SERO-4910 file (N, C-alpha, C, O; in steps of 0.05 Angstrom, whole numbers):
BEGIN
 pado doro    nc1    nc2    nc3   cac1   cac2   cac3    cc1    cc2    cc3    oc1    oc2    oc3
  Met    A   -339    341   -282   -325    334   -260   -294    335   -260   -280    327   -279
  Gln    A   -283    345   -239   -255    345   -241   -236    322   -238   -249    304   -228
  Ser    A   -214    314   -242   -204    296   -245   -199    285   -221   -199    261   -218
  Cys    A   -192    306   -196   -192    287   -165   -219    272   -149   -225    255   -133
  Glu    A   -231    293   -165   -270    284   -155   -271    253   -169   -274    231   -159
  Phe    A   -266    261   -197   -264    230   -204   -248    204   -180   -259    190   -164
  Phe    A   -228    205   -184   -213    190   -165   -224    186   -138   -228    164   -129
  Ala    A   -227    204   -129   -237    193   -100   -273    181   -106   -283    164    -90
  Ile    A   -286    189   -123   -297    170   -125   -299    138   -137   -319    124   -135
  Leu    A   -272    130   -149   -261    112   -162   -253     96   -135   -259     73   -129
  Phe    A   -238    119   -120   -223    106    -91   -241     84    -73   -235     62    -63
  Phe    A   -263     97    -72   -286     97    -38   -295     62    -61   -291     41    -49
  Val    A   -304     60    -85   -322     34    -96   -299     15    -96   -306     -8   -102
  Met    A   -267     18    -88   -258      1    -92   -248    -13    -76   -237     -1    -57
  Ser    A   -249    -42    -76   -219    -58    -50   -212    -52    -35   -221    -30    -29
  Glu    A   -195    -63    -16   -173    -45    -10   -147    -65    -28   -124    -60    -38
  Gln    A   -164    -92    -27   -132   -102    -48   -131    -84    -71   -109    -73    -69
  Ser    A   -143    -77    -91   -143    -70   -114   -125    -46   -117   -114    -37   -138
  Tyr    A   -124    -37    -89   -100    -13   -105    -64    -29   -114    -45    -15   -123
  Leu    A    -63    -54   -108    -40    -65   -117    -41    -77   -151    -23    -90   -162
  Lys    A    -61    -71   -159    -58    -72   -185    -84    -72   -197   -101    -80   -182
  Ala    A    -92    -65   -217   -118    -56   -232   -126    -77   -232   -113    -97   -237
  Pro    A   -157    -75   -226   -176   -105   -227   -189   -105   -246   -206    -88   -249
  Ser    A   -185   -130   -268   -199   -129   -281   -223   -160   -279   -230   -175   -260
  Ser    A   -232   -159   -309   -239   -183   -308   -230   -203   -322   -244   -223   -325
  Ala    A   -208   -200   -331   -190   -223   -342   -175   -237   -315   -178   -260   -308
  Asn    A   -157   -215   -299   -152   -231   -269   -170   -247   -256   -167   -268   -245
  Ala    A   -190   -233   -260   -213   -256   -237   -220   -275   -262   -219   -297   -251
  Arg    A   -225   -282   -293   -217   -310   -306   -201   -321   -290   -210   -337   -273
  Val    A   -164   -312   -292   -152   -334   -287   -149   -345   -266   -142   -368   -264
  Asp    A   -157   -327   -244   -167   -348   -213   -181   -366   -214   -173   -388   -209
  Ile    A   -211   -361   -223   -229   -374   -234   -219   -403   -248   -233   -422   -241
  Ala    A   -197   -410   -268   -198   -427   -275   -167   -437   -262   -155   -458   -269
  Gly    A   -161   -426   -251   -141   -446   -231   -157   -451   -203   -143   -459   -184
  Val    A   -179   -448   -201   -204   -466   -191   -200   -482   -201   -183   -499   -195
  Glu    A   -220   -482   -227   -232   -501   -244   -204   -519   -240   -208   -541   -230
  Gly    A   -177   -512   -246   -156   -543   -237   -156   -558   -222   -154   -582   -224
  Ser    A   -162   -536   -192   -151   -557   -168   -182   -572   -173   -183   -595   -184
  Leu    A   -207   -560   -166   -221   -584   -172   -221   -615   -191   -226   -638   -184
  Glu    A   -216   -607   -212   -193   -630   -232   -189   -637   -220   -200   -658   -214
  Tyr    A   -163   -624   -204   -140   -645   -193   -153   -668   -175   -144   -691   -172
  Ile    A   -179   -657   -163   -184   -666   -138   -209   -701   -153   -217   -723   -145
  Ala    A   -210   -690   -170   -234   -716   -182   -211   -722   -198   -222   -726   -220
  Gly    A   -190   -724   -200   -177   -738   -221   -161   -760   -201   -156   -783   -209
  Asn    A   -155   -751   -173   -128   -765   -154   -155   -771   -129   -145   -779   -107
  Ile    A   -180   -768   -129   -197   -778    -98   -185   -795    -93   -174   -805   -112
  Gly    A   -180   -808    -67   -172   -833    -63   -149   -838    -58   -146   -853    -39
  Thr    A   -121   -826    -75   -107   -830    -83    -86   -826    -57    -99   -817    -38
  Glu    A    -48   -832    -46    -40   -818    -31    -36   -798    -46    -16   -787    -37
  Trp    A    -45   -787    -65    -36   -745    -63    -50   -733    -62    -45   -709    -63
  Cys    A    -84   -747    -59   -112   -737    -51   -117   -738    -21   -141   -733    -15
  Thr    A   -100   -744     -1   -121   -740     24   -144   -721     27   -145   -700     15
  Leu    A   -163   -728     45   -180   -715     53   -173   -688     70   -189   -669     72
  Asp    A   -145   -686     81   -134   -659     92   -128   -647     65   -133   -623     64
  Asp    A   -118   -660     41   -104   -640     20   -130   -625      9   -129   -602      1
  Ile    A   -146   -635      9   -185   -632    -11   -189   -611     14   -202   -590      9
  Lys    A   -179   -615     40   -200   -594     50   -181   -567     41   -188   -544     35
  Gly    A   -155   -579     42   -140   -545     43   -142   -528     15   -144   -503     13
  Ile    A   -141   -551     -9   -151   -540    -35   -181   -530    -30   -185   -507    -39
  Ile    A   -196   -538    -21   -228   -520    -19   -231   -498      0   -250   -482      0
  Asp    A   -206   -498     22   -206   -481     28   -192   -448      8   -203   -427      5
  Glu    A   -176   -454      2   -157   -440    -22   -172   -439    -41   -167   -418    -52
  Ala    A   -188   -451    -51   -212   -439    -71   -232   -420    -64   -239   -397    -71
  Arg    A   -239   -437    -46   -265   -419    -29   -253   -383    -29   -265   -364    -40
  Lys    A   -229   -382    -13   -208   -349    -19   -213   -340    -41   -229   -322    -45
  Thr    A   -196   -356    -66   -195   -352    -87   -216   -341   -104   -211   -326   -122
  Leu    A   -243   -349    -97   -255   -354   -115   -270   -315   -105   -276   -298   -122
  Asp    A   -272   -311    -74   -275   -290    -61   -269   -265    -65   -283   -244    -66
  Gly    A   -236   -270    -70   -222   -248    -81   -232   -254   -120   -226   -236   -136
  Ala    A   -240   -266   -126   -243   -265   -157   -269   -247   -159   -271   -227   -173
  Arg    A   -294   -261   -138   -319   -235   -147   -307   -215   -141   -302   -203   -162
  Arg    A   -296   -200   -112   -282   -180   -108   -273   -165   -126   -273   -141   -125
  Glu    A   -262   -182   -150   -242   -161   -183   -262   -163   -195   -264   -143   -209
  Leu    A   -285   -180   -199   -308   -165   -215   -311   -148   -214   -307   -132   -232
  Arg    A   -324   -142   -180   -347   -123   -172   -326    -91   -178   -331    -68   -185
  Asp    A   -307   -103   -173   -286    -68   -167   -281    -59   -206   -280    -35   -212
  Ala    A   -278    -83   -227   -275    -71   -250   -303    -70   -257   -308    -49   -268
  Asp    A   -323    -85   -255   -350    -60   -261   -355    -44   -257   -369    -32   -274
  Ala    A   -347    -30   -227   -336     -1   -214   -328     12   -234   -339     25   -251
  Val    A   -310      7   -231   -286     20   -257   -287     34   -278   -283     57   -285
  Ala    A   -298      7   -291   -316     14   -324   -338     32   -321   -343     52   -335
  Ser    A   -355     23   -297   -380     44   -295   -377     77   -293   -391     95   -301
  Ala    A   -352     78   -278   -343     95   -265   -332    119   -289   -342    142   -291
  Glu    A   -310    109   -307   -299    111   -337   -329    131   -353   -337    153   -359
  Arg    A   -339     97   -354   -371    119   -367   -383    139   -364   -393    153   -382
  Ile    A   -383    145   -332   -402    166   -328   -387    194   -331   -400    214   -327
  Glu    A   -363    194   -337   -323    212   -328   -338    221   -359   -346    245   -362
  Lys    A   -342    197   -385   -332    201   -408   -361    221   -416   -364    244   -425
  Leu    A   -379    200   -406   -409    214   -414   -416    250   -397   -435    264   -405
  Leu    A   -393    258   -369   -405    279   -372   -383    304   -378   -387    328   -372
  Ser    A   -359    292   -390   -338    298   -396   -343    318   -425   -324    328   -437
***
């Protein structure tokens, strides 16, 4: 398989956000840890002036977006790894 064909396949399976940096499971894990920290903040501060219902809604909305991005990044990282394994087998 020519390298341009490999690039075309690789580009096709990656999400549109992946062009900013190479997708990796490590980046997704960092994002997931950030969501965990946000949830721990809610649990530790619920009912205080630092954690109102509006704050909780905002944190959960952001957590949802972050987890969606992490899920896409994990999928893209898996696709890249699979494409690299296939390229290695074919060369």
